[in-house]
N, C-alpha and C positions, 0 to 999 in steps of 0.2 A: 858643247859639245851641237852642233847644232840638228836638226831636223831632217830623219834620211828619209827618203822618197822610194826606196824599194828592197827587199834583202839581197837584194845584186850585186847592190852598190855599199854594204854595209862587210864588215872579215867577221870569219866564224868566231873568233876571241872578244870582238867585238860584241860579237851580239849575245855570245854567251852569257858575258857582262851584263848587259841588260837582262839580260831571262832572270840572272841571280839581284839584278836589283827588283825586280819584276817581284819573285818573290819572296824576297824580305821583308817589301812592304805589302804581300797579302795581295798583289794586286792578280792574281790568279795565272800569268805569263800561261800565258792569256791563249795562246796555239792557235791565234786569226791567221788570215794568210795577209792582212796590211800592215806592213810591219813599221809604216809609218808612226799608225793610229797605236800600235803594240808603243812605242820608242816615247810619242805624245803624253803619253797614260805616265808613262814613269817619271817622264821631266816632269809633267804638273803636280804627282805625290812630293816632287824629292825638293821644288824651285823653292818653298818656305823657306827649308832648312835650310840652303845653298844662298840665300836671299839672307835670312838673318844671320847667318853663322859670315859672313861680309861685314857686313853693317856691325857686329859687335868686333870682330877684329879689323874695323876700320880702314876696312881695301873697296876704295870705292872701282877700281878699277875691274874685281873678280863681279863689283854689285854691275855695274854697267853692263857686264859682259853677261848676267843672266839675264836681263832686261831684254839684251838686243836677242836673243835667242829663245824671245816669246816669253818671259816671264810675265803677269801682270805684280806691280810695282806695291801694290794694296795686299798682293796674297798672304793673308795669315800661318801661322801653323796652330797645331793641334789646344793649343790656351787662347788661340786669337790672339800672337802673336806676333807683329809687321816688322818686317825691318824700321820702319821709320821709329816705333815703340824703340826701338834698342839703343838704335843711335842717337834717340833724345838722350838716352841713360846711361851713355856713356858722353855724353855731352860735345858729340863730335860734330859742331856747326856746320862745316863743309860736307856733312854725307844729310846732314839734316836736311842742306838747302840744295840739295845734290835730287834729291828723293822729290821736297818737294816739286821742283821743280818739272819734274819729271811724272808729276799729277797724283804722286802721296793721297792719299783718303786722310787729311790731317789729325781729325775728328775719329778715327778709326776703333772701337771699344774691345778691347782682350776681352778675355772670358769672366774676370771679376770686374768686367764693367770698366776700364780706366784706359784712357789714352797717353798721345806720344806727353801728353802736357806734362798729367800725371808724372811722368817715369822724368818726368826733364825737373818737376818739383823734389818731386824726392832724394835722385839727386845730387839735388839742390845745383842746376845746371842753370845758370842766371842767365847767361847771353842766350842758352838752347829760347828759356822760357821767353825770351824776351822776340824772338823771333817768330816764336810760333805763333806769340799771340799779335805780332804785325802781323801774322797770314791769315789769319782767322779762325785759330783755336782758342775754343772757349771749354768752360766748364761746367758743365752738363750737372752739377749735381745739385738736389735740395737745398740750403741756405743751412736745417739745420746738421744736414750729414757736417760739412764743411767747419757749421761750429763745435759740432766734437772733435773731429779734427784737431782742432784748435785747438780746444781745451786737453785738450791731451797732449799735444805737444808745447803744453801750458805748464802742464803737470809735471814734464820729463825736463821744465827748463830750456826746452831747445828752440833759442833765439832764432839762428838761424834759418831752420826750417821754416820758420813760422814768416819767417822774412820773405822767403820762395813763395811761400804761396797768398801773402800779401801782394805780391812785384803781382803774381797771378791774375788779382782784381778781388782776393777774400777779404773783407772788410773783422777786423777785431771786435767788433758787435756784433760778429753772426754768433746763435747762442744755442747750447746744445737742448734734447728734448725735453729739459729742467729749466732749460729761460736761462741758465746762464752762462757768463764768456766765458772766458781767458784773465781777464780781469780778475772775476767773480774767485776760476781755479787758483789764480796764483795768489790773492789775498787768505784763500782757508788752510794752502798747502804753502804760508808765512816765505814765499817768495820775495823778498823788497827787490832782485835784482828785478823778477818777471814782472815786477806792478809796477815797478818806473819804465819797463820796455812796452809797455800793453800802452802806456798811458801817452808815454811819447808816438806812438804809433796809433791812436784816434781812440781808443776805449774809452766809453762813457763812462762816469762816476755814475753817471742818472740811473743806469740801465738795472731793473727788475728781471729779480728770477720767478718760477712759478707762485711761489714763498714771499713776492714780494719786498725781498732783500736787494739792497742796493750793494756790492761791495765795502762801503762806507759801513755799512750795517750790519758787515759781516765783520768784520775788524771790528768792533764793535761788540758783537756780541762772542769773540772773540777772545776778548781780551786782549788782541794787538797792535796797541797805541800806539808803537814805531809806525805801524803801516797806516797808522789814520793820517798821523801828521807827516808822514809824507807823500802821497795823494792830499792831502790837504796843499801841500806845497807843489805841487806837483801841477795841481788846481788852477793853482793862482797864478802861477809861472805859463801858464796854457792861456789863461784871459787875457793875462800880458801882453801875450804873442798876438794873437788873435786880436787884437785892439790894437794894437804896435800895426798887423798887415792892414789893416780896414785904416790906420790914418795914411800910411804911403799908397793904397789906392785910391785914396781919395785928393790927396795932393795931388798923383800924376793926372788924375780922371782933370782936375781944378787947371793945371797946369797947359794942356793938352787942346781946353777948351779954349 
């Protein structure tokens, strides 16, 4: 749909169609003598829907067509969602790359304050997460909010989602408003697999919550001796691994010299 310059170049059927569109969008049609402005108003009103529909369907040709007709690549719908949000959520790397090349605002926020990176993380699209991060996307979210998110996922036992957040730069040592980390939650909910996962992905055994309790303290308080032994074993293994890495690095530097 190009923008028509005068009513004389528009067929009666097409003009009535746009009148109906304007009416359904409550644009008031408009009755102005400037048909170009009337049709432009309609296009600007429906472009967000058209862009987002193309993004959702993976229709790169349609998407580019709307952009060439004058749509702003970062136009958002009534929920603040842009085509980049939708493409990221769908895991469509080709479309995400195209939108970024066309100038899409990479950190645009929707009505919930979430960006395309959030969509990629929540839909577990690691390739899109990597692409967005490499192009400058970031999580402008407090560590407490991120810690709360990770604690909820730990309680749910969702390893995969937690890996996505970690891939986006979130530490497993971020804590919620009570100072509790995912490891605290994993211990208190008696999840050995999650405890092991947290420790192998950087969780600290020394972090204290607002009650000055470490994950080891919680295991002792709850009488979870199996988790205590697991944490001790994982802690020892981590120390051995760290020592081996330091020795290897020192030897490499020695040979370089």
